[in-house]
C-alpha positions as CSV (number, residue, x, y, z in Angstrom):
1,M,7.1,-5.5,-27.0
2,E,4.4,-3.0,-27.9
3,G,2.0,-1.9,-25.2
4,G,4.6,-2.5,-22.5
5,P,4.8,-5.4,-20.0
6,H,2.2,-4.0,-17.7
7,Y,-0.8,-5.1,-19.8
8,R,-0.3,-8.8,-19.2
9,Y,-0.4,-8.4,-15.4
10,D,-3.9,-6.7,-15.6
11,V,-5.4,-9.9,-17.0
12,A,-3.3,-12.6,-15.3
13,M,-3.1,-11.2,-11.7
14,P,-5.7,-12.8,-9.4
15,D,-8.0,-10.7,-7.3
16,R,-6.7,-11.1,-3.7
17,S,-8.9,-8.3,-2.2
18,S,-11.1,-10.9,-0.4
19,K,-9.4,-13.5,1.7
20,R,-10.8,-17.0,1.4
21,P,-11.0,-19.2,4.4
22,R,-8.3,-21.9,4.9
23,D,-10.6,-24.5,6.4
24,L,-11.7,-26.8,3.5
25,N,-15.3,-26.9,4.6
26,Q,-15.6,-23.1,4.9
27,L,-13.8,-22.7,1.6
28,A,-16.2,-25.2,-0.1
29,Q,-19.2,-23.3,1.4
30,R,-17.8,-20.0,0.2
31,L,-17.2,-21.4,-3.3
32,V,-20.8,-22.6,-3.5
33,Q,-22.1,-19.3,-2.3
34,E,-20.0,-17.5,-4.9
35,A,-21.1,-19.8,-7.7
36,T,-24.8,-19.4,-6.8
37,G,-24.6,-15.7,-6.1
38,E,-25.4,-16.0,-2.4
39,V,-22.3,-14.4,-1.1
40,P,-23.1,-12.7,2.3
41,A,-22.5,-9.0,2.5
42,A,-19.1,-7.9,3.7
43,P,-19.1,-6.2,7.2
44,P,-19.0,-2.4,6.9
45,E,-15.6,-0.8,7.2
46,P,-15.2,1.3,10.3
47,E,-15.6,5.0,9.6
48,K,-12.7,7.3,10.2
49,D,-13.0,10.3,12.4
50,P,-13.0,13.3,10.0
51,A,-11.3,15.5,12.6
52,A,-8.4,13.0,13.0
53,V,-8.1,12.6,9.3
54,A,-7.8,16.4,8.8
55,L,-5.2,16.7,11.6
56,G,-3.1,13.9,10.2
57,R,-3.2,15.3,6.7
58,R,-2.3,18.8,7.9
59,G,0.6,17.5,9.9
60,G,1.8,15.4,6.9
61,L,1.7,18.3,4.6
62,K,4.0,20.5,6.7
63,G,6.1,17.8,8.4
64,G,9.0,17.5,6.0
65,K,9.3,21.2,5.4
66,A,9.2,21.9,9.1
67,R,11.8,19.2,9.8
68,A,14.1,20.6,7.1
69,E,13.9,24.1,8.6
70,K,14.9,22.9,12.0
71,M,17.9,21.0,10.7
72,T,21.3,22.5,10.3
73,A,22.9,22.5,6.8
74,E,25.2,19.7,8.0
75,E,22.3,17.6,9.2
76,R,20.4,18.1,6.0
77,S,23.5,17.1,4.0
78,E,23.9,13.9,6.2
79,A,20.2,13.0,5.7
80,A,20.5,13.5,2.0
81,R,23.7,11.4,1.9
82,R,22.0,8.5,3.8
83,A,19.0,8.7,1.5
84,A,21.2,8.5,-1.6
85,Q,23.2,5.6,-0.2
86,T,19.9,3.7,0.5
87,R,18.6,4.4,-3.0
88,W,21.8,3.2,-4.6
89,A,22.0,0.1,-2.4
90,D,18.5,-0.9,-3.6
91,R,19.6,-0.6,-7.2
92,K,22.8,-2.5,-6.7
93,S,20.9,-5.4,-5.0
94,E,18.6,-5.6,-8.1
95,E,21.5,-6.2,-10.5
C-alpha cells in the first residue's frame, strides 16, 4: 500500500470539532443555518493568564529531572521497571 494507511483517514474522518445539538429541532435549525451560511459566531474562548502559563511550563520543563535527582538509584530502577511493564502490557493486549 503506497502512501501508507494514514491518507485514507484524512479524507474519511468526520470533523467533530463542533458538537451538534441532540435535540432534533435544534439540530434542524443548526443544519439550516449551516446550509444557508447563517451559522452564529462561536463564543470566544477564555484567555489564559500568561503568568500561569509561564509558571506551568517552567515547572513542567524541570519536573522530571528534579524528581529523578531526588530519587535513589533503587527508586529510579523501580520506576523504570514499572514503566517498562506497563508498556509491554499495552503491547501484549494489542495482539
